[in-house]
C-alpha positions in Angstrom: -7.6 25.2 6.8 -9.9 23.1 5.5 -9.7 20.1 3.4 -12.4 20.0 0.5 -10.5 17.2 -1.3 -13.5 14.7 -1.0 -17.0 14.6 0.5 -15.7 13.0 3.8 -12.8 15.8 4.0 -14.9 18.7 3.8 -16.7 18.6 6.9 -14.5 16.4 8.8 -11.1 18.3 8.8 -10.3 21.3 9.9 -6.0 22.1 10.5 -4.8 24.9 12.1 -1.7 25.0 10.2 -0.5 24.4 6.3 2.1 21.4 8.1 -1.2 19.7 9.5 -2.9 20.2 5.9 0.3 18.9 4.4 0.4 15.9 6.8 -3.1 15.1 6.1 -2.8 15.2 2.7 0.3 12.8 2.6 -1.8 10.2 4.7 -5.0 10.7 3.1 -4.9 11.5 -0.4 -1.2 10.1 -2.0 -1.5 6.6 -3.0 -4.7 6.2 -3.5 -6.1 3.0 -5.2 -7.9 4.4 -8.5 -10.2 1.3 -8.5 -11.4 0.7 -4.9 -10.3 4.2 -3.2 -7.7 2.2 -0.6 -5.3 4.2 0.4 -1.5 2.9 1.0 1.5 4.4 2.4 3.7 4.2 0.0 3.8 4.1 -3.6 5.5 0.7 -3.8 2.6 -0.8 -1.8 0.1 1.3 -4.2 2.2 -0.9 -7.1 1.7 -4.1 -5.1 -1.9 -4.1 -4.4 -2.8 -2.5 -8.0 -1.0 -5.6 -9.3 -1.9 -8.3 -6.8 -6.0 -7.3 -6.6 -6.6 -5.4 -9.7 -4.7 -7.0 -12.4 -6.1 -10.1 -14.1 -3.2 -11.1 -15.6 -1.0 -11.0 -12.2 -3.6 -14.0 -10.9 -2.5 -15.7 -14.3 1.1 -15.0 -13.8 1.3 -16.1 -10.0 -0.2 -19.7 -10.7 3.2 -20.2 -12.6 6.1 -17.5 -11.8 7.4 -15.9 -8.4 5.4 -12.9 -8.7 5.1 -11.6 -5.5 7.6 -8.7 -4.7 8.6 -7.0 -1.1 7.1 -4.9 0.8 10.5 -3.3 1.1 11.1 -0.7 -2.6 15.0 -1.3 -2.5 14.8 -5.3 -1.9 14.1 -7.0 -5.4 13.2 -10.3 -4.1 10.0 -12.2 -5.2 8.4 -15.4 -3.7 6.3 -17.9 -5.1 3.7 -17.5 -2.7 2.3 -14.4 -0.5 3.2 -16.8 2.5 6.7 -17.0 1.4 6.6 -13.3 1.1 5.6 -12.9 4.9 8.6 -15.1 5.7 11.2 -13.4 3.7 9.6 -10.1 5.3 10.0 -11.4 8.9 13.3 -12.8 8.5 15.0 -10.3 6.2 13.6 -7.3 7.4 12.9 -7.4 10.9 9.0 -7.1 10.3 6.6 -8.1 13.4 5.2 -11.2 13.3 1.6 -9.7 14.0 2.1 -6.8 11.0 -0.8 -6.9 9.1 0.0 -8.3 5.7 -2.5 -8.0 4.5 -1.9 -4.5 3.7 -1.5 -4.6 -0.1 
């Protein structure tokens, strides 16, 4: 099975089974930012990415409001800064300190 969904896939990816292709699809073609083509691991992180990097209203809002949402979808905690969010993720959710928090 060959992936033809993007030019970069068609010549490089040949899959031995449907399961391999589905794994590839989930990893590469789901949760893609329409503005910059960045692939995020979850729909929630895609939402945060769109908001924090491509929404000019968010930039204004973040100057005066508690706006940085937790990476954990089920957690409703918002932080004043991205650094405060990082501290929350480490302390509350056990994220390792060397995690790439620039994921969004």
